N, C-alpha and C positions, 0 to 999 in steps of 0.2 A: 504495500501499500504505500502510493505517496506521503512524503512528508506534506503537512499542512503549509500553507504560507500566508505568513499576513500585510497587509499593505498598511491598515493602520490600528494600533492600541485596541481600537474600538470593536475591530476585527477579532482581535483576542478577546478581546470580554466580550461577545458574543456567542462565540465559538465555543469558548469553556463553559460558563454559566449554562448552555445548552447542553453540553455535553456530559459533565460530569457536577449535576447536582447536587447527589446524596454524597458526595466525599467531604473527608474535611479538607479543610482550605489553610485556615488559621490557628494556632492553638497561642492561649496566653496560660499565666499564672497568676490563677489571684485566690487570695485566701489559704495558699497554701495548694492548691490543685489546678491542674492543666484540664482547660475548659476549649472546647472545640468550635471551630462556625464552617456551618459548611460551603458550597461552593452556590448553591441555591439563597442562602441568608442572604452570604455574599453581594450577589445578585439583587435581590429586592431591595437592600439598604442602598446600593447604588442609585436604582432608578428614584428610590426616595429623597436623596439627598441632591439628586439630580433637580428633581420638585423643587427641592425647597432653595437650592441656587438661584433657580430661576425666579424666581420669588423676589429675593436679595436683589435680582436686576443682572443679575451674569447672562451673559449673552456670548455668541463665537468672537474668539478675538481677545477677551477679557481675562488678564492674568487674577488667578488664585494662590496666594504665597498659604504655605505652611511650617512651621516651626514645631518642631515634634521630633522624637526619639519611633523608631519602628513601633505602630502597633494600628489593629485592624483599621480604627480613623481613618488615617495617613494613606490608607489603601483606596481605602470610600470615597474618600476626597479627591484622589487621582482619578479613580473612574469615572465618577460621576462630575470632574472637568469633561477629560477626554469625549464624554461621551454628549457633551453639552459646548462643544467645540473649543473651550475654552482652556488655557496652556497652565499649566501646574508649574509652580515657584518653590521648590524644599529648602528648609533651612534647618540647622541644627540649635537644638535645644543649649547646648553649647557656647554656641557663639557669645560674643561682646553684642551687648545692643547697640554700638556704633553700628555693626555690620549688620545686623537686620534692618536698622536704620534706610543704610546705604541700599541695600537688597531692596528692600521696599520700596524706596522711593522710584532708584534706577528702573525695577519691570514695569511699574504703576501697577500695583495691586490694588484690586477694587475690593477683593474681602482676603482677609487671613485667618488661618485655622491656628491655635493656642494650645497648647497642649495642656497647661495648666492654668490656673489662678493667677499666679505669680507672673507667667508671661503677658497672660492678658493683660495685667495690672502695668504692664512695662510700655507694652505697645502701644498701651492705651496714653500712656507718657509723652509717645513719640508722635501722637498723631495730627497734631495741630501742626507737622512738619511734613506732613504726607498727605497733601491735599488730594491727591485720586482712593488714599485708601478710605471705605466706606462702611465697612462692617467689619470686626474683631469677633469671630465665634469659636467658642470655649469648645475644648472637647469634654470638659467638665458639665456639672448642672442639670438640672431636672426637662422634661420637655414644657414645662411651663414657665421655664427662662426666656427670655426673646433672643436673649446671644449666647444659648446653647445648641450644639452641635444635635444632642436629642428632641429640641425644640424643631429644630432647621427639616430633621427627618419628618416628624409629624406631620410637620407644613407640607412639603414635599408630597406622604403620600396623600393628604387631601387633596393636590392640586398636582397632577403628575403632567412629566411634560414628555414628549417621544424621543427616542436616540436620534442624535444627528451625528450623518456621518460623515468626518471631515475629509479630505483628500490626504494622500500621503504627503504633500510638500507640506502639509500646513504644521504650522510650531503645535507642538506637541508640549515642548518644557523649556525652562529655562534653567539650566541647573551652571549654580555660580561657582567656581573654580575657589580653590584654598583661600588664596591671598597672598602665598609665602611673600611676594613682594610687589606693594601696591594696593587697589581695590582688587575686590575680586573681579572678576571678568564673566557676564553674562553667556553663556555658551548655549547655542541656541539648538534645541535637537528636533527634529520631525517626525511628526507619526512615523513616516518611511524609514528612518534613522534606527528608528526604535525598533519598530514591530521586525525589520526585517533583519535586524541584526538577534533578534530572538528566532524569527524564522531558521535562519542560520546554524545556529544551535542545533535543531530538531534536525539538520540534516549531517551533523558530527557527535555527537553527543550521545551514549547509552542512557537516558534518563527515560522515564517512563511515570504513571500517573499512583504508582505503586511507592513511588520514591518520596522521600520527605529529606524538611534539612531542618538546622536549628538558626533562626535569621539573624545574627547579631552585627554583621554588614551593617550601614547604616543605608539605609533605601535614600537618602540625600543626596548620597553619592553615587556615584552613575554603573559603580560596578555592582553593587549591590541588589541596585536600581533593576538595572536589565537584566542580569544573571540569574537571579533570585527571584525577585516577583512577580518581574513579568515573564520571565523564562519559565519558572515553574509554575507558574497559575497557568500559562499556555499549556503547560504537559499535564493536567490534572493532577500533581502532585500536591504535597503539603507542608508547612511551613511554622515550628513550632515558635515564636518568639522567644528570642531572652531575655530573663528580668534583666540582664547587665554583664557586663564584659565580665567584670571579676564572678560571676557564675556561668560564664559556659562551660565550664566541668562539670559541674553537679546538673548543671541542666543537657548537657549532652546527655548524658547517665540516664537522665529522665525521659527525654523525647524521643531517644534512639533512633536517630536519625541513618539514613542512607548516604548521605550526602554533605557535604561539609566546603560553606564558598565561604574562603578567608581571604586575609591579607600576611605578608610576612610576619609580620610581628606577632600576630597570635599562633603562628604555626613552630613561630622561635618558643614562644610559651611553652606548649605541648610538648618541644623536644626536650625542654629546662626539667619540665616536670616529670618527666618519664627516665629522663638523667638519673636525676636525683632520690628517684624513686627506685630503680635498679639499683645505684650504689647501696642500696641499705640491705641485698637482700644475703641470701647465703650464696657462697663461692663457687657453688653446683648450676643454680638457679641462671649467676651471673656469668658463668660459662657455656651452660643449654641457649643461652641468651646472643651470646659473644658469635657461637658457632649459628648460630639459627641467621643471626644479621651478614656475616658471612656466604652461606648459603644463599639467601635470596639477593644479596648483592650482583652473584656467580648468575643465576639464575637468569636477574632481570638484563643482565650485561650480554648474555644470548639471545633471549629476546628483542633486543636493539637492532641484533643481526639478522633475525628472524631465523633465529636457530633454538632448539633445545637441546636439552637432557631427560632421558626417563630418572636416570639416576640423581638427578639434584630435584625434578618434580618428585621424587620419592622421598625424599628427606626435607623436602620442604615444606612437605604433608603433613610428616611427623613433625616438626618444630611449629609450625603454623597452630597444628590442634595442644602440643605442648605447651608452649612458649606465646605466639604471637596472641592466640585468639586471647588469650586472658589479658594480654595486654588492653586489648580491644574491647573488653567487656569495659576497662573504665570510661568509654564515649559512648557506651549502650551497646554492646556488640554486634551494631547491624552494620557499621560503616562502611563504606568499599570503594567511595572518591571522594578524594581531597581537592578543590579546584581553586587553583592561587594567584591571585591578580594583585594591582595595584601598585607594585614595585616588584623588584627583582626578588626572589626565594633564594636563601642560601643553597646550595647542591647537597652539601652535608646534609644539612636538615631535609632538603624533598628527597632523598635516598632513604633517608632514617624513616619518614613517617612510610614510604611505598616500599619498605623492606617487612613494615609490618604488617602488609595485606592490606594494605589503604593507596589504592593505585591513583599518583601526584599526576594533574595533567594543570602546565602552569600556561597560563594567556598572555596575552602583550596588548595593551590598549590604554585611551587617554578621555577623557571626558567628551574629549572632540571628535572622538570617533565610537563615540557614542554605547559601551567604551571596547568592545574587541574590536583588536587586526588580526590577532593571529592567535593560535593558538596549539597545544596536542591532545591529540584525542588516539583513540580508538587506531591501534595496526600503526601509529601515524606520530611517535613520542618520542622524544629524547631529550633525557633529563637533564638541566643545564641550559637546553635550550627555552625560545619563547613558542618554538611551534611552527607552524603554516599559515599562510592566510584563510582566513575563512571564507567560505564560497560567495563569491559577488565580490570579495577583495582583492586589490592589488597591492606590494609593496616593492616600493624601489630605495636604493641607495644611492643619496647624494653626496659624492667625492666630492665637492667642487671645493669646496672651505678646507677638508682636512688634506687634502692632498696625499690621502692614502689610497693604495693602491687596491686595499679590502675592503674596510669601514668607511665607513659616512653617516650623513643625518640619515634618519628614516622618514621615508613619506609615504604618506598611504593614502590609496585611492579605492571609491567605490561606496557602497550606496549607505556606508556607516559615519561616512565625514560629515560636522553638522555644516547648518548653513550659514555659520558664524558666528563674531562676537555681537554682541545686542549695543548697537549703538557706538560701535568703536571700527569705525573705517581704516581707521589708521593702522590699527592691531590687522583687521581683516588681510590688507594690502602685504602686511609682513608674514603673515603666517600659510597662505596660499601658494603653490606653483600656478603656473600659467595657462594650466590644464588642469586646476582642481584640484590638486593633490594638497594635503595638510603635511605639514612640514612640523615633525612633532616635535624637534629638537632633543632627541635622542639618539645617541651614537649605538651603530650595530652594521653588521651585515649576515649575509643569507651564504649559508653551506651550497655546497653542490646538490643535494638532496631536498634545500627548497625551505630550511627549515630556520629562523631568523634568531639571532643571538645578540644580546644586549651587552654593550662595552660600558656606557655611562651615558649620562646627563650630561648635557652640552653645559644647561644652566648651572647643573651645581660641579661641573671641573672647575682646578683651579691651574694658578700656575705659581708654584714658589718663586721666591726671588732670582734661584738661578735660570727662568727661563721653564724649568720642567714643571709638565701637565702632570697632577694628580685627580685622582677619581675615587672619590672616598668612599663612595656605598661599600664596595667589593672589600675591604678594609673593616670598616663600621661591622658589617656582617661577621667576618672571622672573628672577631674582637668578639663580640655577642655569641658563640659559640663558648665561651669561657664558661665554668660552672663559676665561677663567681662576678661575674658579668652580665646584667642585665641590659645595659643601654650603652652607648657609644657614639661621642661625635667626634669626626676627626677633621682639624682645623689647620691652615697653614696660607692662606691667599696673601702672595706678597712678603709672605716671613723667607726665614732664611732655614725652614724646617718646620715638620708638620708637629702639633701636639694634641692630644685627644683629652675630652670630657670622659669621663669615664661614672656609669651610676653602679654599684658592686650591688651584685644579689648579696643583700643583708642576713638571708638566712644563712648560705652557708659561708660567709666571713665571719659569721657571731661560731658557728658552729667548729673552725677553723680555730676559732682565736681560743675555744675554750680547751681545743687539745694543746695549742701552746701555752695555755696557763697565762694566757691575757686578759685583763679585763676589758669587759665590752662594754659596760654601762651607760657610758659615753659615747655617741657615735663618730658625732666630733673627732674627739680626743683620739679614739681608735684609726681611723682614717691617717691621722697624722703619724702614729708610732713607725719608729725604721723598719720594724720588721713586716707592717703590712705595705709599708712604702716598697719594699725589696719584693713580697707576695705578686705585686702588681706588674712590677718591673717584669717578673717568670713571666707572667700571663700574658701580659706583650709582646716580649722576643720570643713566645711558644705557638704565641696565634695568628705572627705577621711575618713567621717566617719565608712565607712564598711571595711576600710583598718586595719589589724592588726597593733597595736601600737606603734612595731618596722619602720612598713615601711611606715608611716606618717611622711612627711618632718618638719621637727624642725626649720630650716631658710628656706629663700626664696629670691631669687634675682630677680629685676623687671627692664626687659630691653624691650626701644624703637624698639626694629628693630626687623621684624617677622624673623621666619626662612625660608630662600629661596635658590633656587638652585644657585642663581646668585652670594649668600653668603655663599656657601660652607657648608651652615646649614641641607639641605635637599639634598638627592641623585635626579638623573633626574628623579626618577621613584616615586622622593614625599616621600623617607621614612627618619624618622629624622635620620641623620649624626649626632651621639654622639660625636666624635672627633672631628669634625668640630666646635663645638657649645663649647666642652672643649678648643678649641684652641684659641678661640677669648675671653670667659670669664671662663676661667681654675683661672686664678688668682684672679678672685674677688668672685668664689668660693671657695677658699683659706681662703682667706678672713674671708668670714662666718665662716668655721670651726675656726679659729684663733680666732675670736671676741668672740665664743661660750667656748674656754678651758681657754679663761680669765676672763668670769664671772663665769666661774666653771660647765658650761652646756656641760658635755663632753659624754653622754650617749643615747642611743635611749631609747624612751617613755616605 
């Protein structure tokens, strides 16, 4: 049977609610219990809310914004807008008020949904400066409160309006980039951008209505929204909505998903949890685990060459039953596929998860490409690469500026390329090639088999004082594999050498300190101790041994505060916000360079 194709997300809505009515769609944990909403119930709520939005005067072409974490109301709001011909503009609860104000003003939102009373009150305080914003609707409240979501549903049920079928070229939504430099940019995505990206998933990925996921990637970010929300909705699958990032491990055990969509930061956390757990097991269990890992790696390497070994298959069956299946039980016991995107995943982490019997598929894309441009998929997989172009997508390597015979800037062509940046003609002029390709700003190359390999982010690479280029992410990822390091940020732009800001793994460090008889009651004092400083010198040396001499950090700073969205060191999509880290620790970093200068250590290795 041919895969279904969609021209708009309204096509997705109509087909899925018609075909999968009694199946579970969204699960949410309330009062300690998971409750589930069916496709039919979701469809009815979308119909009711569409009528309610029409009552507020929302018409085709209008903008409706939302400030909320993932919840069923978020999705109801999205599809009510799509079926009314309006565009949906998501924001994050963790964003600063000035960002909400900028986005609401820039997109000209007529209505905004607010997850909480507190958010609604803050937006109300901004409303006098937002001339186009007419209504603030809370997800809280009863159906008798005129500014509540429940009231809007009731009003819509009383005055239904028919579904509007937009054209594929019509604006579906504006997704604002993280704003790591300057104001956020509104990426205009059409119905065709998103719907055809979803259709391409049907062509290559082995997902079905029996599958389920734990949704913790924010739908306000294009990866979580397209691949998980729209993608799984189009396939009749179900999504348990995670309570919070810190509850992921517990929620995995409760929801028992078959699919995991994540960014590398979360996979690193799972890797760290399992490594620490294994370190506490008996020698025989550690030996079995190590041997099983080796067998799994050999088996995967053969599979990449389209080869197999009956002996390795037999050995793997044994280790899977005795060792790996028990590890997978920590994640509910049903997990079979892990999809990684948003940033490059460490090869060691990807191989580790894959060895456990959870097949890892890494992909690549950006908000501007809706997002998927390339992906690994069954029978077309190379761990370490980001796969091959999706059906209908073409990738070119522009070597004009690099002068490199192999690598250059990645340029994406196809149905997934955005309409452009909203109200930014100058940015659009810089971002597109003459024939409509999107210039990603990422460096990479295509191998002889058509797999794309990412080698760096043009915007993130920097020059040392000696003129040598440094790509920081691979070194940061290598350091994060240390059991004593949670996060790391490399810095050295226009400096004589690199330094690294390190967030220690406090659990591991305290345990190590106790074994050494060191007092760990004061974390700031512990981090200054010469024994701890020596430990981290050794960790840096061990985990950067593959880096070139000039790339290796010569000095380091230990900090006790992890990078997070709340402290402005991570973007809402969990990417490192370098300027946020330097804003807080820049002076301490400069002191490292001053100390080096005093000691005469002023050159990179």
